[in-house]
TORKOL-4160 file (C-alpha; in steps of 0.2 Angstrom, whole numbers, padded with zeros to 4 digits, m for minus):
335
<pt num="1" X="0512" Y="0532" Z="0763"/>
<pt num="2" X="0505" Y="0521" Z="0777"/>
<pt num="3" X="0499" Y="0531" Z="0792"/>
<pt num="4" X="0495" Y="0524" Z="0809"/>
<pt num="5" X="0497" Y="0527" Z="0828"/>
<pt num="6" X="0507" Y="0514" Z="0838"/>
<pt num="7" X="0491" Y="0512" Z="0850"/>
<pt num="8" X="0481" Y="0505" Z="0835"/>
<pt num="9" X="0493" Y="0490" Z="0832"/>
<pt num="10" X="0499" Y="0475" Z="0842"/>
<pt num="11" X="0517" Y="0477" Z="0849"/>
<pt num="12" X="0525" Y="0464" Z="0837"/>
<pt num="13" X="0519" Y="0474" Z="0822"/>
<pt num="14" X="0526" Y="0490" Z="0829"/>
<pt num="15" X="0542" Y="0481" Z="0833"/>
<pt num="16" X="0544" Y="0474" Z="0816"/>
<pt num="17" X="0541" Y="0492" Z="0808"/>
<pt num="18" X="0554" Y="0500" Z="0819"/>
<pt num="19" X="0567" Y="0487" Z="0815"/>
<pt num="20" X="0564" Y="0489" Z="0797"/>
<pt num="21" X="0564" Y="0508" Z="0797"/>
<pt num="22" X="0577" Y="0512" Z="0810"/>
<pt num="23" X="0592" Y="0503" Z="0802"/>
<pt num="24" X="0606" Y="0498" Z="0801"/>
<pt num="25" X="0608" Y="0498" Z="0819"/>
<pt num="26" X="0625" Y="0495" Z="0828"/>
<pt num="27" X="0626" Y="0479" Z="0838"/>
<pt num="28" X="0632" Y="0480" Z="0857"/>
<pt num="29" X="0639" Y="0463" Z="0862"/>
<pt num="30" X="0637" Y="0465" Z="0881"/>
<pt num="31" X="0646" Y="0455" Z="0894"/>
<pt num="32" X="0640" Y="0455" Z="0912"/>
<pt num="33" X="0641" Y="0445" Z="0928"/>
<pt num="34" X="0627" Y="0439" Z="0940"/>
<pt num="35" X="0629" Y="0442" Z="0958"/>
<pt num="36" X="0634" Y="0423" Z="0959"/>
<pt num="37" X="0648" Y="0426" Z="0946"/>
<pt num="38" X="0639" Y="0418" Z="0931"/>
<pt num="39" X="0645" Y="0426" Z="0915"/>
<pt num="40" X="0632" Y="0432" Z="0903"/>
<pt num="41" X="0635" Y="0437" Z="0885"/>
<pt num="42" X="0621" Y="0445" Z="0874"/>
<pt num="43" X="0619" Y="0456" Z="0859"/>
<pt num="44" X="0608" Y="0471" Z="0858"/>
<pt num="45" X="0604" Y="0482" Z="0843"/>
<pt num="46" X="0595" Y="0496" Z="0852"/>
<pt num="47" X="0612" Y="0504" Z="0855"/>
<pt num="48" X="0622" Y="0519" Z="0851"/>
<pt num="49" X="0635" Y="0532" Z="0858"/>
<pt num="50" X="0629" Y="0549" Z="0865"/>
<pt num="51" X="0644" Y="0559" Z="0870"/>
<pt num="52" X="0663" Y="0558" Z="0872"/>
<pt num="53" X="0666" Y="0569" Z="0887"/>
<pt num="54" X="0664" Y="0558" Z="0897"/>
<pt num="55" X="0661" Y="0544" Z="0884"/>
<pt num="56" X="0643" Y="0539" Z="0886"/>
<pt num="57" X="0634" Y="0524" Z="0877"/>
<pt num="58" X="0617" Y="0517" Z="0880"/>
<pt num="59" X="0608" Y="0501" Z="0875"/>
<pt num="60" X="0591" Y="0493" Z="0879"/>
<pt num="61" X="0588" Y="0476" Z="0886"/>
<pt num="62" X="0570" Y="0478" Z="0882"/>
<pt num="63" X="0557" Y="0467" Z="0890"/>
<pt num="64" X="0553" Y="0451" Z="0880"/>
<pt num="65" X="0539" Y="0453" Z="0868"/>
<pt num="66" X="0530" Y="0437" Z="0871"/>
<pt num="67" X="0529" Y="0438" Z="0890"/>
<pt num="68" X="0536" Y="0455" Z="0896"/>
<pt num="69" X="0549" Y="0446" Z="0906"/>
<pt num="70" X="0566" Y="0454" Z="0910"/>
<pt num="71" X="0582" Y="0448" Z="0903"/>
<pt num="72" X="0598" Y="0442" Z="0912"/>
<pt num="73" X="0607" Y="0457" Z="0907"/>
<pt num="74" X="0595" Y="0468" Z="0915"/>
<pt num="75" X="0595" Y="0459" Z="0932"/>
<pt num="76" X="0614" Y="0458" Z="0931"/>
<pt num="77" X="0617" Y="0477" Z="0928"/>
<pt num="78" X="0604" Y="0482" Z="0941"/>
<pt num="79" X="0614" Y="0472" Z="0954"/>
<pt num="80" X="0632" Y="0474" Z="0948"/>
<pt num="81" X="0631" Y="0490" Z="0937"/>
<pt num="82" X="0646" Y="0484" Z="0927"/>
<pt num="83" X="0648" Y="0478" Z="0909"/>
<pt num="84" X="0659" Y="0477" Z="0894"/>
<pt num="85" X="0652" Y="0482" Z="0878"/>
<pt num="86" X="0660" Y="0476" Z="0862"/>
<pt num="87" X="0658" Y="0479" Z="0843"/>
<pt num="88" X="0653" Y="0465" Z="0832"/>
<pt num="89" X="0662" Y="0461" Z="0816"/>
<pt num="90" X="0658" Y="0450" Z="0801"/>
<pt num="91" X="0670" Y="0436" Z="0807"/>
<pt num="92" X="0660" Y="0435" Z="0823"/>
<pt num="93" X="0642" Y="0437" Z="0817"/>
<pt num="94" X="0637" Y="0418" Z="0818"/>
<pt num="95" X="0644" Y="0416" Z="0835"/>
<pt num="96" X="0635" Y="0432" Z="0840"/>
<pt num="97" X="0618" Y="0426" Z="0834"/>
<pt num="98" X="0621" Y="0410" Z="0844"/>
<pt num="99" X="0624" Y="0420" Z="0859"/>
<pt num="100" X="0607" Y="0429" Z="0857"/>
<pt num="101" X="0599" Y="0412" Z="0861"/>
<pt num="102" X="0588" Y="0413" Z="0877"/>
<pt num="103" X="0598" Y="0401" Z="0887"/>
<pt num="104" X="0593" Y="0398" Z="0906"/>
<pt num="105" X="0602" Y="0411" Z="0917"/>
<pt num="106" X="0614" Y="0398" Z="0923"/>
<pt num="107" X="0621" Y="0395" Z="0906"/>
<pt num="108" X="0637" Y="0403" Z="0901"/>
<pt num="109" X="0635" Y="0411" Z="0883"/>
<pt num="110" X="0654" Y="0411" Z="0881"/>
<pt num="111" X="0654" Y="0392" Z="0881"/>
<pt num="112" X="0639" Y="0391" Z="0870"/>
<pt num="113" X="0645" Y="0403" Z="0857"/>
<pt num="114" X="0663" Y="0398" Z="0857"/>
<pt num="115" X="0669" Y="0415" Z="0860"/>
<pt num="116" X="0685" Y="0418" Z="0871"/>
<pt num="117" X="0683" Y="0427" Z="0888"/>
<pt num="118" X="0698" Y="0437" Z="0894"/>
<pt num="119" X="0701" Y="0448" Z="0909"/>
<pt num="120" X="0696" Y="0466" Z="0910"/>
<pt num="121" X="0707" Y="0479" Z="0919"/>
<pt num="122" X="0694" Y="0489" Z="0929"/>
<pt num="123" X="0677" Y="0480" Z="0929"/>
<pt num="124" X="0673" Y="0462" Z="0933"/>
<pt num="125" X="0664" Y="0455" Z="0918"/>
<pt num="126" X="0675" Y="0447" Z="0905"/>
<pt num="127" X="0680" Y="0454" Z="0888"/>
<pt num="128" X="0678" Y="0445" Z="0871"/>
<pt num="129" X="0695" Y="0442" Z="0863"/>
<pt num="130" X="0688" Y="0440" Z="0846"/>
<pt num="131" X="0681" Y="0458" Z="0845"/>
<pt num="132" X="0693" Y="0472" Z="0840"/>
<pt num="133" X="0684" Y="0485" Z="0850"/>
<pt num="134" X="0680" Y="0484" Z="0869"/>
<pt num="135" X="0673" Y="0496" Z="0881"/>
<pt num="136" X="0674" Y="0493" Z="0900"/>
<pt num="137" X="0659" Y="0502" Z="0907"/>
<pt num="138" X="0649" Y="0507" Z="0923"/>
<pt num="139" X="0631" Y="0510" Z="0923"/>
<pt num="140" X="0627" Y="0529" Z="0926"/>
<pt num="141" X="0608" Y="0529" Z="0924"/>
<pt num="142" X="0593" Y="0517" Z="0921"/>
<pt num="143" X="0577" Y="0522" Z="0913"/>
<pt num="144" X="0562" Y="0510" Z="0911"/>
<pt num="145" X="0547" Y="0514" Z="0901"/>
<pt num="146" X="0533" Y="0502" Z="0905"/>
<pt num="147" X="0530" Y="0484" Z="0910"/>
<pt num="148" X="0522" Y="0477" Z="0894"/>
<pt num="149" X="0531" Y="0466" Z="0881"/>
<pt num="150" X="0544" Y="0476" Z="0871"/>
<pt num="151" X="0545" Y="0490" Z="0884"/>
<pt num="152" X="0562" Y="0499" Z="0885"/>
<pt num="153" X="0575" Y="0498" Z="0899"/>
<pt num="154" X="0589" Y="0510" Z="0894"/>
<pt num="155" X="0605" Y="0508" Z="0903"/>
<pt num="156" X="0616" Y="0523" Z="0901"/>
<pt num="157" X="0634" Y="0519" Z="0904"/>
<pt num="158" X="0651" Y="0528" Z="0905"/>
<pt num="159" X="0666" Y="0521" Z="0897"/>
<pt num="160" X="0680" Y="0518" Z="0909"/>
<pt num="161" X="0692" Y="0510" Z="0897"/>
<pt num="162" X="0694" Y="0507" Z="0879"/>
<pt num="163" X="0703" Y="0492" Z="0871"/>
<pt num="164" X="0706" Y="0494" Z="0852"/>
<pt num="165" X="0715" Y="0483" Z="0840"/>
<pt num="166" X="0730" Y="0492" Z="0832"/>
<pt num="167" X="0727" Y="0484" Z="0815"/>
<pt num="168" X="0710" Y="0492" Z="0812"/>
<pt num="169" X="0718" Y="0509" Z="0811"/>
<pt num="170" X="0723" Y="0518" Z="0795"/>
<pt num="171" X="0730" Y="0535" Z="0795"/>
<pt num="172" X="0725" Y="0537" Z="0813"/>
<pt num="173" X="0707" Y="0532" Z="0810"/>
<pt num="174" X="0697" Y="0516" Z="0813"/>
<pt num="175" X="0694" Y="0511" Z="0795"/>
<pt num="176" X="0678" Y="0503" Z="0790"/>
<pt num="177" X="0686" Y="0489" Z="0779"/>
<pt num="178" X="0698" Y="0485" Z="0793"/>
<pt num="179" X="0686" Y="0483" Z="0807"/>
<pt num="180" X="0672" Y="0476" Z="0796"/>
<pt num="181" X="0657" Y="0479" Z="0807"/>
<pt num="182" X="0640" Y="0472" Z="0805"/>
<pt num="183" X="0624" Y="0479" Z="0810"/>
<pt num="184" X="0606" Y="0474" Z="0812"/>
<pt num="185" X="0591" Y="0477" Z="0800"/>
<pt num="186" X="0574" Y="0469" Z="0800"/>
<pt num="187" X="0569" Y="0451" Z="0802"/>
<pt num="188" X="0585" Y="0440" Z="0798"/>
<pt num="189" X="0594" Y="0454" Z="0789"/>
<pt num="190" X="0611" Y="0461" Z="0793"/>
<pt num="191" X="0622" Y="0474" Z="0785"/>
<pt num="192" X="0641" Y="0472" Z="0782"/>
<pt num="193" X="0648" Y="0490" Z="0784"/>
<pt num="194" X="0663" Y="0488" Z="0773"/>
<pt num="195" X="0669" Y="0487" Z="0755"/>
<pt num="196" X="0657" Y="0494" Z="0742"/>
<pt num="197" X="0644" Y="0497" Z="0756"/>
<pt num="198" X="0655" Y="0511" Z="0762"/>
<pt num="199" X="0656" Y="0529" Z="0754"/>
<pt num="200" X="0662" Y="0546" Z="0760"/>
<pt num="201" X="0652" Y="0562" Z="0761"/>
<pt num="202" X="0662" Y="0578" Z="0765"/>
<pt num="203" X="0657" Y="0586" Z="0782"/>
<pt num="204" X="0652" Y="0604" Z="0780"/>
<pt num="205" X="0658" Y="0608" Z="0798"/>
<pt num="206" X="0673" Y="0618" Z="0794"/>
<pt num="207" X="0665" Y="0627" Z="0779"/>
<pt num="208" X="0649" Y="0635" Z="0773"/>
<pt num="209" X="0642" Y="0628" Z="0757"/>
<pt num="210" X="0633" Y="0640" Z="0745"/>
<pt num="211" X="0617" Y="0630" Z="0748"/>
<pt num="212" X="0604" Y="0623" Z="0736"/>
<pt num="213" X="0596" Y="0640" Z="0734"/>
<pt num="214" X="0612" Y="0648" Z="0726"/>
<pt num="215" X="0614" Y="0634" Z="0713"/>
<pt num="216" X="0612" Y="0641" Z="0695"/>
<pt num="217" X="0594" Y="0639" Z="0689"/>
<pt num="218" X="0600" Y="0628" Z="0674"/>
<pt num="219" X="0607" Y="0615" Z="0686"/>
<pt num="220" X="0592" Y="0614" Z="0697"/>
<pt num="221" X="0581" Y="0612" Z="0681"/>
<pt num="222" X="0592" Y="0598" Z="0674"/>
<pt num="223" X="0584" Y="0581" Z="0671"/>
<pt num="224" X="0601" Y="0572" Z="0674"/>
<pt num="225" X="0606" Y="0578" Z="0691"/>
<pt num="226" X="0596" Y="0570" Z="0706"/>
<pt num="227" X="0592" Y="0581" Z="0721"/>
<pt num="228" X="0606" Y="0571" Z="0730"/>
<pt num="229" X="0618" Y="0577" Z="0716"/>
<pt num="230" X="0613" Y="0595" Z="0718"/>
<pt num="231" X="0615" Y="0594" Z="0737"/>
<pt num="232" X="0633" Y="0588" Z="0734"/>
<pt num="233" X="0636" Y="0603" Z="0722"/>
<pt num="234" X="0629" Y="0615" Z="0734"/>
<pt num="235" X="0642" Y="0610" Z="0747"/>
<pt num="236" X="0655" Y="0621" Z="0738"/>
<pt num="237" X="0660" Y="0637" Z="0746"/>
<pt num="238" X="0661" Y="0647" Z="0730"/>
<pt num="239" X="0656" Y="0645" Z="0712"/>
<pt num="240" X="0671" Y="0644" Z="0700"/>
<pt num="241" X="0672" Y="0660" Z="0689"/>
<pt num="242" X="0670" Y="0661" Z="0670"/>
<pt num="243" X="0689" Y="0663" Z="0668"/>
<pt num="244" X="0692" Y="0647" Z="0678"/>
<pt num="245" X="0679" Y="0637" Z="0667"/>
<pt num="246" X="0687" Y="0644" Z="0651"/>
<pt num="247" X="0704" Y="0639" Z="0657"/>
<pt num="248" X="0698" Y="0622" Z="0662"/>
<pt num="249" X="0690" Y="0618" Z="0646"/>
<pt num="250" X="0705" Y="0623" Z="0636"/>
<pt num="251" X="0716" Y="0612" Z="0647"/>
<pt num="252" X="0704" Y="0597" Z="0643"/>
<pt num="253" X="0705" Y="0601" Z="0624"/>
<pt num="254" X="0724" Y="0600" Z="0624"/>
<pt num="255" X="0725" Y="0585" Z="0636"/>
<pt num="256" X="0733" Y="0570" Z="0629"/>
<pt num="257" X="0724" Y="0554" Z="0632"/>
<pt num="258" X="0729" Y="0536" Z="0628"/>
<pt num="259" X="0719" Y="0526" Z="0616"/>
<pt num="260" X="0706" Y="0540" Z="0614"/>
<pt num="261" X="0692" Y="0537" Z="0603"/>
<pt num="262" X="0678" Y="0549" Z="0597"/>
<pt num="263" X="0661" Y="0541" Z="0595"/>
<pt num="264" X="0644" Y="0540" Z="0604"/>
<pt num="265" X="0648" Y="0522" Z="0608"/>
<pt num="266" X="0665" Y="0527" Z="0615"/>
<pt num="267" X="0657" Y="0540" Z="0626"/>
<pt num="268" X="0645" Y="0528" Z="0634"/>
<pt num="269" X="0660" Y="0516" Z="0636"/>
<pt num="270" X="0670" Y="0529" Z="0645"/>
<pt num="271" X="0654" Y="0533" Z="0656"/>
<pt num="272" X="0653" Y="0515" Z="0661"/>
<pt num="273" X="0672" Y="0515" Z="0666"/>
<pt num="274" X="0669" Y="0532" Z="0675"/>
<pt num="275" X="0683" Y="0540" Z="0664"/>
<pt num="276" X="0675" Y="0557" Z="0664"/>
<pt num="277" X="0690" Y="0566" Z="0657"/>
<pt num="278" X="0688" Y="0555" Z="0641"/>
<pt num="279" X="0669" Y="0559" Z="0642"/>
<pt num="280" X="0672" Y="0578" Z="0642"/>
<pt num="281" X="0686" Y="0578" Z="0629"/>
<pt num="282" X="0674" Y="0567" Z="0617"/>
<pt num="283" X="0660" Y="0580" Z="0619"/>
<pt num="284" X="0672" Y="0595" Z="0615"/>
<pt num="285" X="0677" Y="0586" Z="0599"/>
<pt num="286" X="0658" Y="0583" Z="0596"/>
<pt num="287" X="0655" Y="0601" Z="0598"/>
<pt num="288" X="0669" Y="0607" Z="0588"/>
<pt num="289" X="0666" Y="0596" Z="0573"/>
<pt num="290" X="0647" Y="0597" Z="0574"/>
<pt num="291" X="0646" Y="0578" Z="0576"/>
<pt num="292" X="0630" Y="0581" Z="0587"/>
<pt num="293" X="0620" Y="0597" Z="0582"/>
<pt num="294" X="0606" Y="0595" Z="0595"/>
<pt num="295" X="0610" Y="0607" Z="0609"/>
<pt num="296" X="0598" Y="0597" Z="0621"/>
<pt num="297" X="0607" Y="0581" Z="0617"/>
<pt num="298" X="0624" Y="0589" Z="0620"/>
<pt num="299" X="0618" Y="0597" Z="0636"/>
<pt num="300" X="0612" Y="0580" Z="0643"/>
<pt num="301" X="0629" Y="0572" Z="0638"/>
<pt num="302" X="0639" Y="0586" Z="0647"/>
<pt num="303" X="0628" Y="0584" Z="0662"/>
<pt num="304" X="0631" Y="0565" Z="0662"/>
<pt num="305" X="0649" Y="0569" Z="0662"/>
<pt num="306" X="0648" Y="0582" Z="0677"/>
<pt num="307" X="0637" Y="0569" Z="0686"/>
<pt num="308" X="0650" Y="0555" Z="0684"/>
<pt num="309" X="0664" Y="0567" Z="0690"/>
<pt num="310" X="0654" Y="0572" Z="0705"/>
<pt num="311" X="0650" Y="0554" Z="0710"/>
<pt num="312" X="0669" Y="0551" Z="0709"/>
<pt num="313" X="0671" Y="0565" Z="0721"/>
<pt num="314" X="0681" Y="0576" Z="0708"/>
<pt num="315" X="0670" Y="0591" Z="0713"/>
<pt num="316" X="0681" Y="0604" Z="0704"/>
<pt num="317" X="0679" Y="0595" Z="0688"/>
<pt num="318" X="0661" Y="0592" Z="0690"/>
<pt num="319" X="0657" Y="0610" Z="0694"/>
<pt num="320" X="0667" Y="0617" Z="0679"/>
<pt num="321" X="0659" Y="0605" Z="0667"/>
<pt num="322" X="0642" Y="0609" Z="0674"/>
<pt num="323" X="0645" Y="0628" Z="0672"/>
<pt num="324" X="0651" Y="0625" Z="0654"/>
<pt num="325" X="0635" Y="0616" Z="0651"/>
<pt num="326" X="0624" Y="0631" Z="0655"/>
<pt num="327" X="0627" Y="0639" Z="0638"/>
<pt num="328" X="0618" Y="0625" Z="0630"/>
<pt num="329" X="0603" Y="0627" Z="0641"/>
<pt num="330" X="0602" Y="0646" Z="0637"/>
<pt num="331" X="0603" Y="0642" Z="0618"/>
<pt num="332" X="0590" Y="0629" Z="0619"/>
<pt num="333" X="0579" Y="0640" Z="0629"/>
<pt num="334" X="0581" Y="0654" Z="0616"/>
<pt num="335" X="0576" Y="0643" Z="0602"/>
């Protein structure tokens, strides 16, 4: 690894490293008004949420790196203490990039970006029609850290009112594919937070997983499972018993599968297709008919099957397959 202290490098290099390593970052599209009533619209990627009672968000219009000057958003918020913060979607990203241009303070970024201003209900700054998620806010606190280029100016805001598009909800939750958010990475890179980029990890809040330390030794010594896989295995509350595993294996042996083939080539085809039921049944036939006599090879194939089920979130199938695999580990160790 590289090791350095920020004081040993120029600010632009520290900035670049932070942008690359602290990512993806949500984008706050912030609408403000000057004291003279001139609209300002600017995106900030130093932004996040910090509480919900009351709802608190914060973002940083940091000083410009090149000359340490303060941004229009900073001046407007210090004087008016009102803003509207919007989420940024994929359909808006080019317009948002345009709004980030450092126009003179008298220029209206709504006009430059082509985004549509609409009235807010509580605060004076306009909302952006194209965004599906708006937060009308008042400034609660301002914290500044230095006067050099890149120094932070953190505005802590309380959300007074939300405006959320109805069509981004699914089963009562704002769904990633429907809101289609984008986030900032380093340099010119963005991230689209939808589709194949989105995955689920079960929260352990309402249960207590057995923990990595309580996994069977043969699972922890596997060359197939990654540490991440083992972490997912360890999130179960109790390990299935021997009778459960035996019953499960008998069910798979008797499971009718359409167009089922038995061969090594078929096994790997099923793996590519993530058809782990077919994978397991193939191995049980291999074992019964002694098509593969090497215990170490069988063990690896069974572990591939358990891993495939695990990655498809069939935790019960994965665990029972993994436990059944333990007997091959024991045999190979004895030999």
